[in-house]
C-alpha positions as CSV (number, residue, x, y, z in Angstrom):
1,M,76.5,112.2,104.6
2,L,77.4,114.6,101.8
3,I,73.8,115.5,101.2
4,E,73.4,116.3,104.9
5,V,76.3,118.7,104.7
6,L,75.0,120.4,101.6
7,I,71.6,120.8,103.2
8,S,73.1,122.3,106.3
9,V,75.3,124.7,104.2
10,L,72.1,125.7,102.3
11,I,70.2,126.4,105.6
12,F,73.2,128.4,107.0
13,S,73.4,130.4,103.7
14,V,69.7,131.3,103.9
15,G,70.2,132.5,107.5
16,V,73.2,134.7,106.6
17,V,71.2,136.3,103.7
18,A,68.3,136.9,106.1
19,L,70.7,138.6,108.6
20,V,72.1,140.8,105.8
21,A,68.6,141.9,104.7
22,L,67.7,142.6,108.3
23,Q,70.8,144.8,108.8
24,A,69.9,146.7,105.6
25,A,66.4,147.3,106.8
26,M,67.6,148.5,110.2
27,T,70.1,150.9,108.7
28,R,67.3,152.4,106.4
29,A,65.0,152.7,109.4
30,Q,67.7,154.4,111.5
31,T,68.5,156.9,108.8
32,T,64.8,157.8,108.4
33,A,64.4,158.2,112.2
34,K,67.4,160.5,112.4
35,A,66.1,162.7,109.6
36,R,62.7,162.9,111.4
37,T,64.4,163.8,114.7
38,D,66.6,166.4,113.0
39,A,63.5,168.0,111.3
40,S,61.7,168.1,114.7
41,Y,64.8,169.7,116.3
42,L,65.1,172.3,113.6
43,A,61.5,173.3,113.7
44,T,61.7,173.7,117.5
45,E,64.8,175.7,117.1
46,L,63.0,178.1,114.7
47,V,60.2,178.5,117.2
48,G,62.8,179.4,119.8
49,L,64.2,182.0,117.4
50,M,60.7,183.4,116.9
51,W,60.2,183.7,120.6
52,S,63.4,185.6,121.0
53,D,62.2,188.0,118.3
54,V,58.5,188.1,119.0
55,N,58.0,191.7,117.8
56,S,58.9,190.9,114.2
57,L,57.2,187.6,113.6
58,T,56.2,188.5,110.0
59,S,59.9,188.6,109.0
60,Y,60.0,184.8,109.6
61,Q,57.6,184.0,106.8
62,T,59.0,182.0,103.9
63,A,58.8,185.0,101.5
64,S,60.7,187.3,103.8
65,C,62.9,184.9,105.6
66,A,66.0,185.6,103.5
67,S,66.0,189.2,104.7
68,N,66.0,188.2,108.4
69,T,69.5,187.2,109.5
70,Q,68.5,184.6,112.1
71,C,66.0,183.0,109.8
72,N,68.4,183.0,106.9
73,M,71.0,181.2,109.1
74,W,68.4,178.7,110.1
75,L,67.5,178.0,106.5
76,A,71.2,177.3,105.8
77,K,71.4,175.0,108.7
78,V,68.3,173.1,107.5
79,Q,69.8,172.7,104.1
80,Q,73.1,171.3,105.6
81,T,71.3,168.9,107.9
82,L,68.6,167.4,105.8
83,P,68.6,166.3,102.2
84,I,66.1,168.9,100.9
85,D,65.6,170.4,97.5
86,T,63.2,173.3,98.4
87,A,63.3,175.8,101.2
88,P,61.3,175.0,104.3
89,L,57.8,176.6,104.4
90,V,57.1,178.9,107.3
91,T,53.6,180.4,107.4
92,L,51.9,182.6,109.8
93,N,48.3,181.9,109.7
94,T,47.3,184.9,111.7
95,P,50.3,187.0,112.5
96,E,48.5,189.3,114.9
97,L,47.6,186.2,117.0
98,G,51.0,184.6,116.4
99,D,49.7,181.3,114.9
100,V,52.7,179.7,113.3
101,S,53.0,176.7,111.0
102,I,56.4,175.3,110.0
103,T,56.6,172.6,107.3
104,I,59.9,170.9,106.5
105,T,59.9,168.5,103.5
106,W,62.9,166.4,102.5
107,Q,63.7,163.4,100.4
108,P,66.6,161.1,101.1
109,P,68.5,159.8,98.0
110,G,66.5,157.1,96.4
111,G,63.8,157.4,99.0
112,D,60.2,158.7,99.5
113,T,59.4,162.3,100.3
114,H,58.9,163.0,104.0
115,R,57.3,166.0,105.7
116,Y,57.4,167.3,109.2
117,V,54.7,169.9,110.2
118,M,54.8,171.9,113.5
119,S,52.0,174.3,114.5
120,T,52.2,176.6,117.5
121,S,51.1,179.9,118.9
122,I,53.5,182.7,119.8
123,K,51.8,185.5,121.6
124,P,53.6,188.8,121.5
């Protein structure tokens, strides 16, 4: 009878350890999904800012973004929202046609590097 109790405690312990591992994996996946959602939202927000200021699209490029008030505020928001170490990359492939590419790269603590890329056209 004592052996049966020890075996049942062992099986129960394995089940508890498996549940703890499952909870850790779910938390990690949820954190990654939130960061991807935030990156998508932030890229869409920048596109909205560009649409509201369509006559000066070139001021949203990465090199000149700090001089544009709206773009600079957006950069600060990105750095507060996502764990990033470099500024997001905003490129205008053909500014006269309004082809825009936004790349946001981040790396969670102790995690892999992730990247979100959004491409769109903003016609003036």
